[in-house]
N, C-alpha and C positions, 0 to 999 in steps of 0.2 A: 141637704138641708136638715134633716132630722137625722141625729147619730143613734138615738134609740127612743123607744116608748115604753115606759114603765106604768104599770097600773093593774087593775083587777080584771082577770080574765073572765069576761061576761059570756062569751059563747064560741063555740068551735064549730065551724060546718066544714064541707068537705075539703075546700081548697083555701080556706081562710079563718082567722080568728078576730074576735071583737074585743078589743081592750078598752075598758072604761078608764079614763084619765079625768079626774074631776067633773065628771058629769058629760063628758064629750066621748062617744063611742068611736074607735078609729078600726076601720076594717084594714086587716092586714093580711095580705095574700102570703102564704107561706107553704113550706114543703111537709110531706107526710111525715118526714122524720122529725121537724120540728113539732108538729100537731101531736105526735106520739109523745113528746116529751114535756107537754104541759097538761093542765087540768083545770076545768071551769071552776071558777071560784077562788083560785089561788092568786097570789100576786106575781107578775110575770115582768120580766124585762126582755124586750126583743130588739135586736139590733136591726136597724132599718136601712132600706134603700128606697129612694123616691125615683119614680119614673115618670116623667112629665111628656104627655102627648099632646098633639094638637086640640084634642077634645076631652082629655082626662088626665087625672093625676092618680097614680096607683102607688101604694105603699107595699113593699115586700120586706118581711121580716124575719129574722133567723135567730135561733137560741145560741148559736156559737159563732165566733169570729171566722173560724175556718170555713163554715159554711157560707157566711156572707162573702168572705174572699173569693171562693170558687164560683158564686153566684156572679159577682161582678166580672171575673175573668171570662167567665162563659158568655156574658151579654156583650162583652166587648168584641166578639167574633162575629163577622159578617154573617147573616142568616140565622144567628141564635137569639131569639128574643127572650124576654122574661119568662113567657110562658114554658118554652122548651128548656130552659135552665131551671125552672121549679121542677118540670117533669123528669130530669135528670136526677136532681137532688131529691126527689120523692123516690125515685126508683133505687138508688145507691146512695149508702151513707157517704159522706164527704170523703172518707179514708179510702173507700172503695173505689169511689170516681176518681181520686188521685191516683191509685193503683191502676185502674184500667186505663187511664191517658198515659202514664208512664210504661206500661206495658204494651201500649197500642192495641188494646183488647177491643176492637170494633164491635164485635158480637155482644159485648156486655152493654155498650153505649146504646147500640140500636134497640134494645129491650125497652128502652123508655119511650111512651106514646110521643110521636111527633119528630122523633129523631130517626132519619134515614141514614143510610151508608154513607152518602156523600158528607152529610152534615158532620156525622161521627169522624170521618177522615179529617175533615178541616179543623174540628176540635183538638184532635190528636196532634196534627201538624202543628198548630198554632199555641197549644198550651204545654207540649211535653217538655220545653225548656223552661217554662214559668211555674211548673210545679216542683215543688221541693222534696226530692226524693227521700231524703233522711226523714222529714216530717211524715211523709206518706208511710214510710216504713213502721215509724213509732206510733203513728196513727192506727195502724191496722193491728196493733198490739202484739206484733211478733216479739218474741222474748230475745232479742238480739241487741247487742251494742251497735251504735250508729257509726262509730269509727271507721272501719273499713267495710262494713257490711254493704253500704250502699254501692261502693265500688265493686264489690263482688258480685252482687245482684245485677247491676249494670252491665259487667262483664259476660254474665251467663246470659243475659238478654241479648247482648251483641252476638253471642252464639247460637241464637234462635230459640232459647228457653224463654217461656213465660215469666212474667214477674212474680206470680204465686209460686211456681216451681223454683225460682231463685231465692225467694224469700224463705220458702220451706227448707231448701238446702242450707242456707245461712243460719236458720233457726237451729238446725241439727248440729251445727259446728261447736265444738268444746271449748276450743282455745282461740278466741278473736284477735289474740296479741301477736300472732305469727304476721310474717311479712305476707303483703297482698297476693303475690304470685303464689305462695303456699296456701293461703286461704282459698284462691280459686281452683287449684288443683283438687284440693279437700272437697270443696262444694262440688265440683264435677263428678266425683266419685259417688256423692250421695244423691246427686239429682238423677244419676242413671239407674239408681236402685229402683 
């Protein structure tokens, strides 16, 4: 219903912000990462998602499209409500959350309040194919080209290495223009170091 809300940031509380738009104060629940990126008195634009319940209408807002997209993916999973999704997005940056899902890192997901092992497993199962590997790589700010890098990381992960180990090895590769099989061999040498 609401694509975004733009106005003056009047207040920031523990888990929500109040944005004044022409004299109307909108309470927008958000993640700690978004709260850290805004300051009271400034003009802000929050991308929003409206959750309608039987007895309540709640606005959730985010400073980036990626965070909003992950929020929507998370709440599409049975057993993951808006509060749990906000908890995950507060615990991890959107790029870290994407990397945790891709690398099947349950331990990182269960650090968020309200996320147990079964929910973390369900999140990984349902979202691992919906998360863009190349976008996660570039979002983590790894200094690598996205060409064959994602294929190399996926190959290393299929061999039992974590996403971060794979990304670290790929970041050390000097020439990413080699054939994929050659890149995987070179990365395997680096990951073993």
